[in-house]
N, C-alpha and C positions, 0 to 999 in steps of 0.2 A: 873321649866323650866331648862333645861340643855344646857349650851353653850359649844361649842367646837371651839377653835381657832387654826389655823395653822399659826405659826409665825416663819419664818426663819428656817423651818425644825423641830421645836419643836411643839409637840402636847400638848396643854394646855387645861385641862378640868376644868371647873368651875361649881359647882353644886349650883349656886346662893348663894355663901358663903358671906353673908353680915356680915361685921365686924363692931364692935362698935369702934368709935374713938372720943375722946373728942375734943372740940374746940381747946384747947391748943396743943394737939398732931397733929391736922390737920395743925395748924400754923407752928409747927416745921417741919412737913413733907414738906410743901410748901417751907419753907426756905431752907431746905436741897436740894430739887430737883432744886430749882431756882439756887442755887450756885454751885451745883455739876453737873447739867445737862441741864441748860437752852439752851445751844447751841446744845444739842443732839436731835436726832429725837424723835418723840413722843414715840415710842416704847422703846427707851433708857431711857426716863424719867420714864416710867412704870417699867422698870427693876430696876432702882434705888429705887423706892418705894418698890419693891418686896424684895430687899436685906434688907432694913430697917425693913420691916414687918417680914421677916424671922428671923432676929436677935431678934426682940422683942418677938417672939414666942419660941426662943431657950433657952434651959438651959445652953448653952455654954456661954451665955452673962448674966452677973449678974443682969442687970436691964431690965425690960420688958416693960417699958413705952417708947413710941416712942421718946419722947424728951430726956429721959435718954440715950437711944441707940445712938442718934445723938450727944449728948454732951459728951459721953464717951471719955476719954483722948486718943489721938493718933488714932482716928478712921476716922474722916472726916476732910480733909485738910481745907475746908472753915471755919469750926468751930475753929479748933486749931490755924489757922493763923489770926483769927479775921475777921469776916465777915462784909460786908458793907450792907447798906440798899438795898432793891429791887427797883431799880430805874425804870426799864422797867415795867410799870404797866400793859401793854397789855400782856406781857409774864407771869407776876405774876398771872393775871386773868386766863389765859389758864392753868397754872399749878394748880391753885385752883380747876378748873373744872376737871382736870385729877385726882387729889387726890380724889375728890368726886366720880368720876367714878370707880377708883381703889377700894375704900371701898364699892362700890356697886357691886363688882365682876368682873370688866373689867380687863383682863390681870393679874389677880392674879395667881401666879405660873409660870409666863413667864420665870423665871430664873432657874426653876427646883430645887428649894431649895437653891440657892446660898446665901451665907452670906458675900461674899467678892467681891470686884471689884476694878479695878484700870484703869487709863488712859493708852492707848496703847503706849504712849511715855515714860513710866517708866517701870522698871522691878524690883519690890520689891522682896526681898529675901523670904518673906513669901509665895509668890505665887508658889514657887517650891514644897511646901508640900501640894498643893491642886490640885483638878481636874478642869481643864478648861472646862466650860460648853458651853459658847457662847460668841461671840463678837457682840455687838450691838453699832453701831456708833463708838465712840472713847473710849469705855470701854470694858474690858474683865471681865467676871463674872465667879466666882469659887464656888465650893462646896467641901465638904470633900471627900478625897479619900476613 
């Protein structure tokens, strides 16, 4: 079955691309989305997952395990600054369900290959060398020029 999703002007095609994710990687993804995007709209949370997955698939990033991508130095502010526990269990459960949906093919590719993002209230120097793809919620997503 082929799904076609129209999201904020982006046409995203998913050909039932089921990905394998370990229990540990799922926990890392939930932790990252919780801390990086729990206040973002649902679509923004999927976009964060997409960036992490894109990095894990890319040769530009030395580690291909989801947890290694998230824990890489100077990549995710929540991890580098020391993260706290996930206190809002309702939100955690929602994110767990979204991670499961993402790995079953929902909204995969929503960022059109983006491997970087940042909050709208910052302007990192590195973003000038990249192509802005889309803004979802309070995050701007980029891929290579």
